[in-house]
C-alpha positions, 0 to 999 in steps of 0.5 A: 652473567647468570650462574643458575642452570637445571643442569649443573654437571657439564658431563651429563649435560652434554652427554644427555643433549647429544642423545637428545639429538637421536630422539627429536630426529629417528635418522640419527644415531649416537656413539656416546663413547666418541661424542659422536652424533652421525646420520644412520645408514640407509635400509635401501641401496643408495649412491654412496655421496661425499660425507661432510662433517664438523664439530668443536666444543659443546655449548654452541647448539644447534651447531654442530650436532642439529645440524647433522642430517639428510642434506646437510652434515653426515656426522659431528663430533663434540668436545666438553663445553668450549673445548675441542674434541679430541683427534682420537673422537675424530679420526674414529668418526672419519673411520667408522661413522660415516661413509668414506668411499667417495671422500670426506669434507672436514668443516672446522672454525678457526680455533687452534684446538680445532685446526689442531685436533681435526687436523690430525685426524685428517693426517692419520686418515689420509695415512690410512687411505682415505680422501679427506679435505679440510675447510678453516672458516674464519669470518669473524671481523670483531678483531682485526688483522693487527691483532689477530696476526697470523692466527686469523680471523675466528670461526663464528656464525658464518661457518654454518652457510658454508656447512649447508651449502657443502651438505646440499652440494654433496647430497646431489652427488657432487665429487670431494673436489667440487664439495672442497672448492665450493665450500672454500668458496663461501668461507672466502666470501664471508663476514660476520661479527657478535655482540653481546651485553654479558658473559656467559657462565659455564655449568659445573664453574663457580663464578670466581671460576669463570675469571671475566669481568662482566659489562657494566649496566647498559655497555655491549661489547663488540666483537665478542667471541663465542667463548666469552673471548673479548672483543675489540671495544665495550661502548654505551650505545642504543641498537642503532648505534650498534648495528651501525658500528657492527656494519661499519666493521663488516663492509667499511673499505676503507678500514684497512685492519677489517676490510675482508670482503668488498661487496659493492651495490647491486650485489646478491647477498645473504644475512645471517642474523644469529642468537648467541642463546639469550636473545627473545625471539620477539628481541631478535626481530626488532634487531633484524628490522634494524640490521635489514633497514641499515644495509638498505639504507647505509650501504645499498645492500638488499639480501636476496635471503635473510635467515634469522634465529638460533644457529651458533649460541654461546651458551645463553649469550645475551648477544647476536651476531650479524653474518654477510655472504656474498654470493658467487658463481659455483660454475657447477651448473644448474642446481648448483648455485649457491643459493639453490644449494642454500634453500636445498631441504635438509632434515637437520632440526637445527636448520629448522627444516621439518623431518619427513613423514617417510623418515618417521615411519621408517623407524630406523634402528640401525646403526654402523658398526661397533670399534673392534678395539684395533684403533687403526687399519694398519697396513704393512709396507716394504721399507726395512731398517734394522730393528736393534739399531732403531730401538737403540737411536730412539731410546737416546732421544727419549733418554735425552728428552727425560733429562731435559725435563728439568730445564725445559719446565723451568723455561715454560714456567717463565714463558707459558704455563709450566707443563711443556717438560712434563709433557715431553717427558711423559710422552717420552717415558711411555714411548721407551715402555712400549719399545720395551714390550712390543715385537720387534719389527723390520718395517719403517713404516709399523715401527713408526706407527707404534710410537705414533699410537702412544704420542696420541695416547700419552701426550696432550695439549698443543704440543701432543697435538703438533708432534702427532700431526707431524709423525702422522704425516711422517708415516704417509711420507714413507707409505708413498715411497714404498717399494713394490718389494721390500728395500731398505729405507735410507736417508733420502727417503726420511729427508722426503718423507720428513719435508712432505711432513712439514708441509702437511704440519703447515697447513694446520699451524701458522708458525714459522722460523722466526715465532718462537716456536718449535718451528725454529728447531724443526725447519733447520733440522728438517732442511739440512738433512735435505741437503746434507744427509748427515744426521749430526749436522742437522741436529746441530742445525736444530740445536743452533735454531732452538738457541736463537729463540733467545730474546726472540719475541713470540707471534704465536702460543701463550709467550705472546700473553706473558708480560713483563721480563724473563722470556728475553734470556731463555729459549722457547721451551718447545724448541729447545726439547725437540733440539734435545731429543733430535741431539740425542737421535744422533748421538744414538748412531754413534 
């Protein structure tokens, strides 16, 4: 691991690297405040197309900012190094920086932060009336089914093939559903694996802070993730031995833990050999040669396209990854096969394609409009509630959460990192302040909207994202039930909206009852309310669900990694906090 860098301030590093994208490609602009690179609007009239956007933590360049360009991405949203961008950054990208008339496709890699934060933005955009679909790419076979569990495969370099094909199809004028289905088809026919001789060092951190045990001389880590995540094994292997192991993990049909894709002899494939950042072009050429020879000799696979270069890095990672895409029929006709779309021209500089002279000569200075300071274009609904009662009920729930903070914090100290109770309390206190300041409204959707804005800005971490996704989907569930003329919002409307919210949340987290999460309290509440229409019995069901997490082995979250004793005697902190909130909600009706 090398700790030497020319730029040691990570904030300055990310900001200047993003700005550099606009210097090397004049068709791009930068929303610096939201770390978003996007295509400038055309100076001549053009037919609107589907916008494909992506993003993730910085440190994987040229992914994703340098893949913005005509024929590929419409925009890319960057987080700090190895950290997901916030949902608000993504929401502003969707609403302000790209064409949305024909819809938007979001492509993200399968990492919890990316899925939750991009997912929250997708739900918010859908609630505002923008058609948005999301494809989550998990192509890494480095960690098998047993270890991956419900989280599934991580996303690595094969993701760029999904982006390229979807972007090319969108540029040809295909509709959102066609682009979405094509992206899913590509993602479902991908396998990838990486290997590295060393962990990487993040600029701005001391070596001690990196906290990684570096590999020994001559040792290679097979399956290492793009954020320094551990792989499946460490070995001292020569390149031919290493490639043999990697291809076996990708292609051995008898490996039940890793056999995600069958590629029979004679199938057309695309091979991508990707530099993780620190391998010389000379050495990468030798690696490509070894991979191609072994594919032909041992697996009878002769790729019809071979891509080699730097597509998705792990900073200056001394490693490489191999990706294989099985070509499938898109069913979309001439000019729209996977290969034709992969070969289609693009001006994205990260795809090693030259920008056209016409674009350079245009010297465009156009940008999209700046935000007016209002983060949402809220549309009123015809669902009416009693504002005095609503405030009383919500206040009761929030005060219950605040009072429960010591217990939640204690439980989370035992099974997690101890911040769950503080996070819930901070959000509850912020909502209470908003309720005191906000103008009274009898619009149920607006009342909920005001709460959502506070949750999104005051609650962070995984629980904050989950609450925000659920509440945004709840707002959408209310809006689709809004009648043509004003009418009271009743328990049946709330129940139906809650059911749709649960369905939306299920798209972004694999958590289900029995996984020891707040879902163990949420599911019983929604299910009981839908059946009985009774808030008190529903809150009691949530409380019973939370208590039932005592002694339950976790399938998701940090509790999975907690060793030793102690967790068996406490409930899941998130489930307990939610149950307290719902009990307080029911008591507010007394």
